[in-house]
C-alpha positions as CSV (number, residue, x, y, z in Angstrom):
1,M,172.0,-24.2,119.9
2,E,169.2,-26.6,120.4
3,S,166.4,-26.3,117.9
4,F,162.7,-26.2,118.5
5,D,160.8,-29.1,116.9
6,G,157.3,-28.0,116.1
7,K,156.9,-30.4,113.2
8,R,154.1,-32.7,114.6
9,K,152.3,-29.9,116.3
10,L,152.2,-27.8,113.1
11,I,150.8,-30.8,111.1
12,R,148.2,-31.5,113.9
13,Y,147.1,-27.9,114.2
14,G,147.1,-27.6,110.4
15,M,144.8,-30.6,110.2
16,L,142.5,-29.1,112.9
17,L,142.3,-25.7,111.0
18,F,141.6,-27.6,107.8
19,L,138.7,-29.3,109.6
20,F,137.5,-26.0,110.9
21,G,137.6,-24.6,107.3
22,L,135.5,-27.5,106.1
23,L,132.9,-27.0,108.8
24,T,132.9,-23.3,108.0
25,G,132.0,-24.2,104.4
26,A,129.0,-26.2,105.7
27,A,127.8,-23.2,107.6
28,V,128.1,-20.7,104.8
29,P,124.4,-20.5,103.9
30,E,123.5,-19.7,107.6
31,L,125.9,-16.8,108.0
32,H,124.8,-13.1,107.8
33,N,127.2,-12.6,104.9
34,P,127.5,-15.9,103.0
35,R,130.2,-14.5,100.6
36,M,132.4,-13.6,103.5
37,G,131.6,-17.0,104.9
38,L,133.0,-18.5,101.7
39,S,136.2,-16.4,102.3
40,A,136.4,-17.8,105.8
41,H,136.0,-21.4,104.5
42,L,138.8,-20.9,102.0
43,E,141.0,-19.2,104.6
44,G,140.6,-22.1,106.9
45,V,141.2,-24.8,104.3
46,L,144.2,-23.0,102.7
47,A,145.8,-21.9,106.0
48,G,145.3,-25.5,107.4
49,M,147.1,-26.9,104.3
50,F,149.8,-24.3,104.7
51,L,150.5,-25.3,108.3
52,M,150.6,-29.0,107.4
53,L,153.1,-28.2,104.6
54,L,155.1,-26.0,107.0
55,G,155.3,-28.9,109.4
56,L,156.6,-31.2,106.7
57,V,159.5,-28.9,105.9
58,W,160.1,-27.7,109.5
59,N,163.4,-29.5,109.8
60,E,164.8,-27.5,106.8
61,F,164.9,-24.3,108.9
62,T,168.1,-23.2,110.5
63,L,166.8,-21.5,113.6
64,S,167.6,-21.2,117.3
65,R,165.2,-22.7,119.7
66,R,163.9,-19.2,120.7
67,V,163.4,-18.1,117.1
68,G,161.8,-21.4,116.2
69,R,159.3,-21.1,119.0
70,A,158.5,-17.5,117.9
71,L,158.1,-18.6,114.2
72,Y,155.8,-21.4,115.3
73,G,153.7,-19.1,117.4
74,F,153.4,-16.4,114.8
75,F,152.4,-18.9,112.1
76,L,149.8,-20.5,114.3
77,F,148.4,-17.1,115.5
78,G,148.4,-15.7,112.0
79,S,146.6,-18.8,110.6
80,Y,143.9,-19.1,113.2
81,A,143.4,-15.3,113.6
82,T,142.8,-14.6,109.9
83,W,140.4,-17.6,109.7
84,G,138.6,-16.7,112.9
85,F,138.2,-13.0,112.3
86,T,137.1,-13.6,108.7
87,L,134.5,-15.9,110.1
88,L,133.5,-13.3,112.6
89,A,133.2,-10.8,109.7
90,A,130.8,-13.2,108.1
91,V,128.7,-13.5,111.3
92,F,128.7,-9.7,111.9
93,G,128.5,-8.6,108.3
94,T,131.5,-6.3,108.5
95,S,133.3,-5.1,105.4
96,R,135.8,-2.3,106.1
97,L,138.9,-4.4,105.5
98,Q,137.4,-6.8,103.0
99,P,135.3,-4.6,100.7
100,I,134.9,-7.2,97.9
101,A,133.6,-10.1,100.0
102,G,131.8,-7.7,102.3
103,A,130.1,-5.6,99.5
104,G,126.7,-4.5,100.6
105,Y,127.3,-5.2,104.3
106,E,128.3,-3.0,107.2
107,G,128.7,-3.9,110.8
108,A,128.4,-1.7,113.9
109,P,131.5,0.4,114.5
110,W,132.7,-1.8,117.4
111,Q,132.3,-4.9,115.2
112,E,134.3,-3.3,112.3
113,A,137.0,-2.2,114.8
114,L,137.3,-5.7,116.4
115,V,137.4,-7.5,113.0
116,G,139.8,-5.0,111.6
117,A,142.2,-5.2,114.6
118,G,142.1,-9.1,114.4
119,L,142.8,-9.2,110.7
120,V,145.6,-6.7,110.9
121,A,147.2,-8.6,113.9
122,G,147.0,-11.9,112.0
123,S,148.4,-10.4,108.8
124,V,151.3,-8.7,110.6
125,A,152.0,-12.1,112.4
126,F,152.1,-13.8,109.0
127,V,154.4,-11.2,107.4
128,F,156.8,-11.5,110.4
129,A,156.7,-15.3,110.3
130,C,157.3,-15.4,106.5
131,A,160.3,-13.1,106.8
132,A,161.8,-15.2,109.7
133,A,161.1,-18.4,107.7
134,I,162.9,-17.0,104.6
135,Y,165.8,-16.1,106.9
136,G,165.7,-19.6,108.5
137,L,166.1,-21.3,105.1
138,R,169.4,-19.6,104.5
139,G,171.7,-22.5,105.6
140,A,171.8,-26.1,106.5
141,G,168.7,-27.8,108.0
142,V,168.5,-29.2,111.5
143,Q,169.5,-32.7,110.4
144,D,172.6,-31.3,108.6
145,R,174.1,-29.7,111.7
């Protein structure tokens, strides 16, 4: 089977998310909930570094083209969704799913629902992607086939 090569794209999108995380850090004092803003800053920086690292080891996965594309998509979606919805939580002041960073804040019900759905979707995508990645590391890498 032909494999999907997402190496350069993962590195590029990781660098972009890292930049977004840095810019989020600069905006922390201006956000409705600065503590949640710090969480969004850290989420962007760490998830960006994770995507870059994932890109560096991408050829170690033994995956079909279809599964490789799915893995790539789930990791990108999970990374950007968790950063974006955490930033949105800082803007809205929501706290339902992040009670420590959101202590003392509460958003409107629709804001809590939107942020909650986004964080759950991003987290589920990450869990699925991690499980598929572990499976993809079971055998020889692309260059060994």
